[in-house]
C-alpha positions in Angstrom: 130.9 80.2 63.0 130.8 80.6 66.7 127.4 79.7 68.3 125.7 81.7 71.4 125.9 79.7 74.7 122.3 80.0 76.6 123.0 80.3 80.5 121.4 77.9 82.3 122.4 78.1 85.8 119.4 78.9 87.3 117.6 76.2 85.9 120.5 73.4 86.8 120.7 74.3 90.1 117.6 75.1 91.7 114.0 73.6 91.4 111.1 75.9 91.6 108.0 75.5 93.9 104.9 77.4 94.5 104.0 80.8 94.1 104.8 83.4 96.7 103.8 86.6 95.4 103.5 88.8 92.1 105.1 92.4 90.9 104.0 94.5 87.3 107.1 92.5 85.8 107.9 89.7 88.1 106.8 86.6 90.3 108.4 85.3 93.7 108.6 81.7 94.3 110.0 79.2 96.5 113.1 77.1 95.2 115.5 74.8 96.3 119.2 74.7 95.5 119.5 71.0 94.4 122.8 70.3 95.7 122.1 71.4 99.3 118.3 71.0 99.8 118.7 75.2 100.8 115.5 76.7 100.5 115.3 80.6 99.5 112.7 83.0 97.5 113.7 83.5 93.8 112.1 86.6 92.2 111.9 86.2 88.6 111.9 89.1 86.5 110.6 88.8 83.1 113.0 90.9 81.0 111.9 90.8 77.7 109.4 93.4 79.0 111.8 95.7 80.6 113.3 99.0 79.2 116.4 99.6 79.0 116.1 101.9 82.0 114.2 99.2 83.8 117.5 97.0 83.1 119.7 99.8 85.0 117.3 99.3 88.0 117.3 96.1 88.4 121.2 96.0 87.8 121.5 98.5 90.8 119.0 96.6 92.8 121.2 93.4 92.6 124.1 95.6 93.3 122.8 97.3 96.2 121.6 93.8 97.8 124.7 92.3 97.0 126.2 94.5 99.1 123.7 94.2 102.2 124.7 91.5 104.5 122.7 92.0 108.1 120.6 90.1 110.5 117.7 92.6 110.0 117.8 92.7 106.0 116.3 90.2 103.6 120.1 88.9 101.9 120.6 88.1 98.5 122.8 84.6 98.0 122.7 84.9 94.0 121.8 87.1 90.9 121.6 85.1 87.4 120.4 86.2 84.1 119.3 83.6 81.9 117.7 84.2 78.2 114.5 86.3 78.9 114.4 86.0 82.4 116.4 87.6 85.7 116.5 85.6 88.8 117.4 87.4 92.1 117.5 84.2 94.9 117.2 85.8 98.3 116.6 84.3 101.8 113.1 82.7 102.1 111.3 84.8 104.7 108.1 82.9 106.0 107.0 84.9 109.1 104.7 87.5 106.8 104.1 91.3 107.9 105.5 92.2 110.9 102.1 94.7 111.5 100.1 91.4 110.6 102.0 89.6 113.2 101.3 92.2 115.7 97.3 92.1 115.6 97.6 88.3 116.1 99.6 89.0 119.2 97.6 88.4 122.7 100.0 91.0 124.1 101.9 94.1 122.5 103.1 96.7 124.7 104.7 100.2 123.9 108.1 98.2 124.9 107.3 95.5 122.0 107.2 98.6 119.7 110.3 100.0 120.8 112.1 96.3 120.0 110.4 96.4 116.8 111.7 99.9 115.6 115.0 99.6 117.1 115.4 96.6 114.0 114.3 98.5 111.9 116.7 101.3 112.9 119.3 98.6 112.6 118.8 97.7 109.2 118.4 101.2 108.0 121.7 102.4 109.9 123.5 99.3 108.5 122.1 100.5 104.6 123.3 104.5 105.5 126.7 103.1 106.7 126.9 101.5 103.2 125.7 104.4 101.4 122.3 103.2 100.8 119.2 105.1 101.1 116.0 102.7 100.8 113.2 105.2 100.0 110.4 103.0 100.6 110.1 102.0 104.3 106.7 101.1 104.9 104.7 98.2 106.5 104.5 96.0 103.4 108.4 96.0 103.4 108.8 94.8 106.8 108.7 91.4 107.3 109.8 88.7 109.6 112.0 85.5 109.6 109.6 82.9 110.8 106.7 82.3 112.7 108.4 81.8 115.4 107.9 83.4 118.7 110.8 86.8 119.2 111.6 86.2 115.0 114.0 88.9 113.6 112.5 91.9 111.8 113.7 91.8 108.3 113.8 94.8 105.6 112.8 93.9 101.8 112.5 95.4 98.3 115.1 97.3 97.7 113.8 98.3 94.4 113.6 101.9 94.4 117.1 102.1 96.9 120.0 104.4 95.4 123.4 104.8 96.1 124.9 108.2 97.9 128.6 109.3 98.6 128.5 110.3 102.5 126.1 112.5 103.6 125.4 113.5 99.6 121.9 115.4 98.7 120.9 115.4 95.6 117.3 115.3 93.7 116.9 111.4 92.8 113.7 111.9 91.8 110.4 111.4 93.0 109.8 107.9 94.8 108.3 106.3 97.5 105.0 105.8 98.9 102.3 108.4 99.6 102.1 108.8 103.2 105.7 107.9 103.9 107.3 110.6 101.8 109.0 113.4 103.5 108.9 117.2 103.0 111.8 117.4 101.0 111.0 115.2 98.9 107.3 116.7 98.3 109.2 119.7 97.7 111.6 118.4 95.0 114.5 119.4 97.3 118.0 117.7 97.1 117.7 114.7 99.5 119.4 111.7 101.0 119.6 109.4 104.3 117.4 111.4 106.1 113.9 110.4 104.0 114.5 106.8 105.8 114.6 108.7 109.2 111.2 110.4 108.2 109.3 107.1 107.1 110.6 105.6 110.5 108.8 108.3 112.3 105.9 107.4 110.3 106.3 103.9 110.8 106.8 104.3 115.0 103.5 106.5 115.2 101.8 104.0 113.2 103.3 100.9 116.0 102.2 103.1 119.0 98.7 103.7 118.0 97.3 101.6 115.1 97.0 104.9 112.6 99.3 106.6 110.5 100.0 110.8 111.5 99.1 112.1 108.2 96.4 110.9 106.0 93.5 113.1 104.1 91.6 111.2 100.9 92.8 113.8 98.7 96.6 113.3 98.1 97.6 116.9 97.6 96.0 117.9 101.0 98.0 115.0 102.5 101.0 116.3 100.9 100.4 120.0 102.6 100.0 118.2 105.8 103.5 116.1 105.6 104.9 119.5 104.0 103.8 121.7 107.1 104.4 118.6 109.4 100.9 118.7 110.7 100.4 116.0 112.8 99.5 115.8 116.7 99.0 113.4 119.7 95.3 113.5 120.5 93.8 111.9 123.5 93.0 109.3 124.5 95.1 107.1 122.7 98.3 109.1 123.1 97.6 109.6 127.3 99.0 106.5 128.0 101.9 106.6 125.5 105.4 108.0 127.6 106.9 111.0 126.8 110.1 109.4 125.7 108.4 107.9 122.7 107.0 110.9 121.6 110.1 112.4 121.7 111.5 110.3 119.5 108.8 110.2 117.2 109.2 114.2 117.0 112.7 114.1 116.3 112.2 111.6 113.2 109.5 113.9 112.0 111.3 116.9 111.7 110.8 119.2 108.6 114.4 120.2 108.5 116.3 116.9 107.3 119.6 118.6 108.7 118.1 118.6 112.0 116.2 115.2 111.8 117.6 112.5 113.9 119.8 110.2 112.1 119.9 106.1 112.4 122.6 105.5 114.8 121.5 108.7 117.2 118.3 107.0 117.1 119.6 103.7 118.2 121.3 105.4 121.2 117.6 107.5 122.2 116.6 106.3 125.8 113.6 104.9 124.6 115.3 102.3 122.4 118.5 101.7 124.3 117.3 101.7 127.8 113.8 100.0 126.5 113.3 98.0 130.3 113.1 101.0 132.0 111.9 103.6 130.3 109.1 101.9 127.6 105.7 101.2 129.2 104.5 97.5 129.4 100.9 97.8 129.4 99.0 96.0 126.9 97.7 98.4 124.4 94.3 96.6 123.3 93.2 99.6 120.8 96.3 100.1 119.4 96.1 96.1 118.2 92.2 96.7 117.5 93.2 100.4 115.3 96.3 98.4 113.6 93.7 95.8 112.5 91.9 98.2 110.7 94.6 99.9 109.2 95.7 96.8 107.7 92.6 95.9 106.2 93.0 99.3 104.3 96.2 98.6 103.2 95.1 95.6 101.5 92.4 97.1 100.0 94.3 99.9 98.5 97.0 97.0 97.1 93.9 95.2 95.6 92.8 98.2 93.9 96.0 98.8 92.7 96.9 95.3 91.9 93.5 94.8 89.8 94.1 98.5 87.7 97.9 97.0 86.9 96.2 93.7 86.0 94.0 95.2 83.4 97.0 96.9 82.0 99.3 94.1 81.3 96.9 91.1 80.9 93.7 89.8 79.6 91.1 87.3 79.8 89.7 85.3 82.8 93.2 87.1 84.9 91.1 90.4 84.4 88.0 88.7 85.3 89.7 87.2 88.7 91.0 90.4 89.5 87.6 92.1 88.9 86.3 89.5 91.5 88.7 90.7 94.0 88.1 94.1 93.6 84.6 94.1 94.2 84.9 91.9 96.8 87.2 94.4 98.8 84.7 96.8 97.4 81.7 95.3 99.5 83.3 95.2 102.8 84.4 98.6 102.6 81.1 99.8 101.6 78.8 97.3 103.2 80.4 96.8 106.7 81.6 98.7 109.6 84.6 96.2 109.8 87.0 99.5 108.5 85.5 102.3 110.1 88.4 103.9 112.5 90.1 107.4 113.4 90.1 108.6 110.2 87.7 108.5 107.1 87.7 105.7 104.0 90.9 105.5 101.8 88.8 106.5 98.8 85.8 108.3 98.6 82.6 106.4 97.2 82.6 108.6 94.1 86.0 107.1 93.2 85.5 103.6 94.0 82.4 103.8 92.4 84.2 105.3 89.2 87.1 102.3 89.5 84.2 99.8 89.6 82.8 101.0 86.5 86.3 101.3 84.6 87.3 98.0 85.2 84.0 96.4 84.1 83.9 98.4 81.1 87.2 96.5 79.8 85.9 92.8 81.0 83.0 91.3 78.9 81.4 94.3 79.0 78.7 93.3 76.7 77.7 90.4 78.9 77.8 92.4 81.8 75.5 95.4 80.3 72.9 92.4 79.4 72.7 91.4 82.9 72.4 94.6 84.3 69.9 96.0 82.1 67.5 92.9 82.3 67.8 93.4 86.5 67.0 96.9 86.1 64.3 96.7 83.6 63.1 94.0 86.0 63.2 96.5 89.3 61.5 99.5 86.9 59.0 97.2 85.4 58.0 95.6 89.2 58.3 92.0 87.6 59.6 90.2 90.6 59.2 86.9 88.6 62.1 88.4 86.2 64.4 89.6 89.1 64.1 86.0 90.7 65.2 84.2 87.3 68.2 86.5 87.2 69.2 86.5 90.5 70.8 83.7 92.7 68.2 82.4 95.2 70.8 82.0 97.7 71.9 85.5 97.3 72.8 87.9 100.2 72.2 91.5 100.8 73.1 94.0 102.9 69.6 95.5 104.0 69.6 99.0 106.3 66.3 98.2 107.3 67.9 94.6 109.0 70.0 96.8 111.4 72.9 96.4 108.9 73.0 92.6 108.7 73.4 90.3 105.8 69.8 89.0 105.0 70.0 85.6 102.7 67.2 84.9 100.5 64.8 87.0 98.5 62.2 88.3 101.1 63.1 91.5 101.5 63.4 92.1 97.7 59.7 90.6 97.5 58.9 93.5 100.1 60.3 96.2 98.0 58.6 94.9 95.0 55.0 94.5 96.3 55.2 97.7 98.0 56.2 99.7 95.2 59.3 101.7 97.0 61.7 100.5 94.1 61.9 104.1 92.8 64.3 105.0 95.9 66.6 102.4 95.2 69.7 101.0 92.9 71.1 97.9 92.2 75.0 97.1 92.9 76.2 93.6 91.4 79.0 92.2 93.0 81.0 88.6 92.3 81.0 86.7 95.6 84.1 85.1 96.5 82.4 81.4 96.8 82.5 81.0 93.0 86.1 82.1 92.6 87.0 78.8 91.0 84.0 79.4 88.2 85.2 82.4 87.7 88.8 80.9 86.8 87.6 79.2 84.5 85.8 80.6 81.0 83.3 83.0 82.2 80.1 82.1 80.1 76.8 84.9 80.6 75.0 81.9 83.0 77.9 81.7 85.4 77.7 85.7 85.8 73.9 85.0 86.5 74.3 82.3 88.8 77.3 83.9 90.8 75.0 87.4 91.2 75.5 88.9 94.6 73.4 92.0 94.9 73.3 95.0 97.0 70.0 95.4 95.9 68.4 98.6 96.7 71.7 100.0 98.6 70.3 103.3 99.6 71.6 106.5 97.5 72.5 108.4 100.6 76.4 108.8 99.6 75.7 109.3 95.8 72.7 111.5 94.1 71.4 109.3 91.3 72.2 112.1 88.5 75.7 111.8 89.5 75.4 107.6 89.4 73.9 108.1 85.8 77.0 110.6 85.1 79.5 108.0 85.9 77.3 105.3 83.9 77.2 107.4 80.8 80.9 108.5 80.4 82.2 104.9 81.5 79.7 104.1 78.5 78.6 100.8 80.6 74.3 101.1 81.0 72.4 104.2 79.6 70.4 106.3 82.2 68.1 104.6 84.1 65.8 107.0 86.3 
């Protein structure tokens, strides 16, 4: 009887080290090839969780990555299948995201933006010459080879990439990231290589002013903007951008894909190939400042999506950890001015509140209900002693009366209790990052109490009490409190 031989080539040839990142069905870890000592990044896919279609996508990604060999593309060195796992071995890229590097620079000019987009265009042009459409060009997929000054920009993540024949246009399905989708994809028209050039136009716009050309908190309205090509170059931030830069953006953000500039044509544009004489060298501090806020929004959105995904795929303490991360970001968004810029918040406050309540319903609901009921009961009864037993005495609160400052301790809380103004306020609970280690352990009720951080008495200017109560009831988190 013939025996089945299990491949162990990855296990035999590579040694795994720390985790670098994580996705829905995969994790990326640093690895070293044992015979040579060379470092790589291994994308480890749990194939036991994949459907037949997911297996096909994995094979397509590996096939595409093997084909692409370019200095501005993260290169695939090996693809190995073992029992229950598939390993994709890539370049180890250590410089982080391009956009994060830009905000750390002391000097950033239009000429620097030109150099960045040139490298992105070089990678896209190589893809297109090889019949590959990336379909998911966005800041998260633009990395730097190292932390050295002048390190190469590397295009990563070909999970949504497709193979096309020449200038083939066809309906390959709805794929991409909302703010970077082209009009033809949103119209569900046949599409091809020009979708990547549209995304390059969005990226270039952000590189120059730090915020995107299309944005709306309502996705339907966002898509309407994109389909109409409704963007502009508002003052004062665009007044200092050269006409040549705006011209290239206009050519990239052309609604008709047949008239849109190609990657090879864009590389010949004066703003790219004559950078030293055409692009401005003036430092763009406002762009850097706005890009910091744009990056914060991206990270917040990623944290929310990660949290929602985690609650579908995992359980136990991992969910609690994700809730911790989500609440921390949510607090930063609502209680500070860190993320205020040229356009509104990514999510309406009611949507954020709904997400918070939804996630809370998935993790130790009864314990959280009990603590929250005790907290609100103490407030309703004006029982400051009971209130202090529930709250950490060193809690930090965002107090509008303290000029928007974070105030430590219970003094403001005592004032509210003693002066009978409680009926105008509501309490939100948020877990602080300083208790991260405790929350990774089995989370007992006392630990929840001990790590309670309140935005006590957060004024209900944005969320009327009836709507808040309706959300509470709809999620079955708490009874109605008035």
